[in-house]
C-alpha positions in Angstrom: 63.1 144.3 190.4 62.7 141.1 191.9 62.8 137.4 191.4 59.8 135.5 192.2 60.5 132.9 194.4 59.0 130.6 191.8 61.9 131.0 189.4 64.4 129.2 191.4 67.1 127.3 190.4 69.2 125.9 193.6 67.0 126.0 196.8 67.0 129.6 198.1 68.2 131.4 195.0 67.1 132.2 191.5 67.8 129.7 188.4 70.4 131.4 186.6 69.4 131.7 183.2 65.7 133.3 184.1 67.7 136.0 186.6 70.1 136.7 184.0 67.4 137.3 181.4 65.4 139.8 184.1 69.0 141.3 184.4 69.9 141.9 180.6 65.7 142.9 180.1 66.4 145.6 182.9 69.3 147.0 181.5 67.7 147.7 178.1 67.7 144.0 176.3 65.0 142.8 174.4 63.8 140.6 171.7 65.1 141.0 168.3 67.9 143.1 170.0 71.3 142.7 170.4 72.8 139.8 172.5 73.6 140.9 176.1 75.9 139.3 178.6 75.1 138.3 182.1 77.9 137.8 184.7 76.2 136.2 188.0 78.3 137.2 191.1 76.6 135.3 193.6 73.3 133.5 193.8 70.5 135.5 192.8 68.2 136.1 195.7 65.2 135.5 195.5 62.0 137.6 197.0 64.6 140.6 197.1 64.5 144.1 195.8 67.3 144.3 193.3 68.6 147.7 191.7 70.0 147.6 188.4 72.3 150.7 187.6 75.2 151.3 185.2 75.8 148.0 184.3 75.7 146.6 187.5 72.7 144.6 189.6 73.0 145.2 193.3 70.9 144.1 196.5 69.9 146.3 199.2 72.8 146.1 201.5 74.7 146.8 198.1 76.1 143.6 197.6 77.1 143.0 194.0 74.4 140.6 192.5 75.7 140.8 188.5 77.1 142.6 186.1 75.2 143.1 182.4 77.0 143.8 179.3 75.4 144.8 175.8 76.8 143.6 172.7 78.4 140.2 173.7 79.0 137.4 171.8 75.7 134.5 172.4 78.0 132.4 170.6 76.8 130.5 166.6 74.4 128.5 168.5 74.2 124.6 167.8 73.2 122.3 165.2 69.6 121.1 165.2 68.9 118.0 166.8 65.6 115.7 167.4 65.0 114.3 171.2 63.7 111.2 169.5 67.5 110.3 168.9 68.8 111.1 172.4 69.4 108.8 175.9 67.1 109.4 178.5 67.7 112.6 180.9 70.0 112.0 183.4 68.3 114.5 186.2 65.2 112.0 186.1 67.5 110.0 188.7 70.3 112.1 189.8 69.8 115.6 189.9 71.9 117.8 192.0 68.6 120.3 192.2 65.4 118.4 191.5 63.2 121.5 192.4 65.0 123.7 189.4 62.5 125.6 187.6 63.6 124.7 184.5 65.1 120.9 184.4 63.6 120.1 188.1 61.8 116.7 188.1 60.0 117.5 191.2 58.6 121.0 189.6 55.4 120.0 188.0 54.7 124.0 187.5 58.2 124.2 185.7 59.4 124.4 182.5 60.3 120.6 182.0 63.0 121.1 179.9 64.5 117.4 180.4 67.4 116.9 178.0 68.7 113.5 177.1 72.4 113.0 175.5 73.4 112.3 172.1 76.5 110.5 171.2 78.5 113.5 170.5 78.1 114.9 173.6 75.0 117.2 172.9 72.0 117.2 174.8 68.7 117.7 173.7 64.9 118.3 174.6 61.4 118.9 173.6 59.9 121.8 175.8 56.1 122.6 175.3 56.2 126.6 175.7 54.2 127.8 178.9 51.3 130.0 178.5 53.1 133.2 180.3 56.0 132.8 177.9 58.6 135.9 178.2 61.7 137.0 177.1 63.3 135.8 180.8 61.7 132.2 180.1 63.6 131.8 176.9 66.8 132.8 178.7 65.7 130.3 181.1 65.3 127.7 178.4 68.3 128.1 176.8 70.5 127.9 180.0 69.9 124.2 181.7 70.2 122.1 178.5 73.2 123.8 177.9 74.3 123.3 181.7 73.5 119.6 181.4 76.4 119.0 178.7 78.5 120.1 181.4 76.4 117.8 184.2 76.7 114.6 182.3 80.5 114.6 183.2 79.6 114.1 186.8 80.5 117.4 188.4 78.2 119.5 189.8 78.3 123.2 187.8 76.1 126.4 188.6 75.8 129.1 186.0 78.9 131.9 186.1 78.0 133.9 183.0 75.8 133.6 180.2 75.2 135.7 176.7 71.9 135.3 174.8 70.2 136.3 171.6 66.4 136.3 171.7 65.4 136.8 168.0 61.7 135.7 168.4 59.5 134.4 171.3 58.0 130.8 170.3 54.2 131.2 170.8 52.2 129.5 173.7 52.0 125.9 173.3 54.4 125.5 170.8 56.4 122.3 170.9 60.0 123.7 170.7 63.3 121.7 170.8 66.7 123.3 172.7 69.9 121.7 172.1 73.1 122.2 174.2 76.2 121.3 173.4 79.7 121.3 174.9 82.6 124.1 173.9 85.4 123.7 175.9 86.4 122.4 179.7 89.3 124.1 181.8 89.6 123.5 185.5 86.4 124.3 187.1 85.3 126.0 183.9 82.9 124.5 181.2 81.9 126.9 178.0 78.9 125.5 176.6 76.6 126.6 173.6 72.8 126.2 173.5 69.6 127.0 170.6 66.0 127.0 171.0 64.5 125.9 167.8 60.8 126.5 166.5 58.9 123.7 165.3 59.4 124.4 162.1 63.0 124.1 162.7 64.1 127.8 162.8 66.0 129.1 165.5 64.6 131.7 168.0 67.4 132.1 170.3 71.1 131.0 171.1 73.6 131.4 173.8 76.6 130.8 174.8 77.9 130.3 178.8 80.3 129.5 181.0 79.4 127.2 183.9 81.8 126.5 187.3 82.1 123.2 188.8 81.6 123.2 192.8 84.4 122.5 194.8 83.9 119.2 197.0 
């Protein structure tokens, strides 16, 4: 398997959520199946043939890229919210990775999920589902809105671990809502939850993730 270049996060590496979803799918995860957890050990390389074997994702040199485990805790999900209640997306004026496939304002061909803050610390965004929606797309959609509940503190974080459960894929063209929420923070680590909601308000997928702040 490999991560196509268009699914990048930070420059030169895969978006954490999309990459983790691809690793989980290669290890047996799927829609309506049990939650899987992916721990990223190095930035996922783009356009590189990777091997998934025994829960380990390896690059051609044998470097451990990620670890995958089934039957994980994807958290309880986040309460629903309306994007109309949120403030402006902070990433429009200050984004550490503006070319991110999921939330980068420079990516006209990306998911363009732009979460805004709520008074209680949650982040919420509208999401128009793309025509090529896949299992990996939903993992990607769960990723950044949760991360922005940590990023809004002003520190720069990268995804370290994510556990997700996808109950159903949204239909192409649907207007979904994604909500992220902070759970806890200690030192350089922040734990966040996120949920994708269908247009009728029913939850489609949920995740719990650990983000790690970069040293400056």
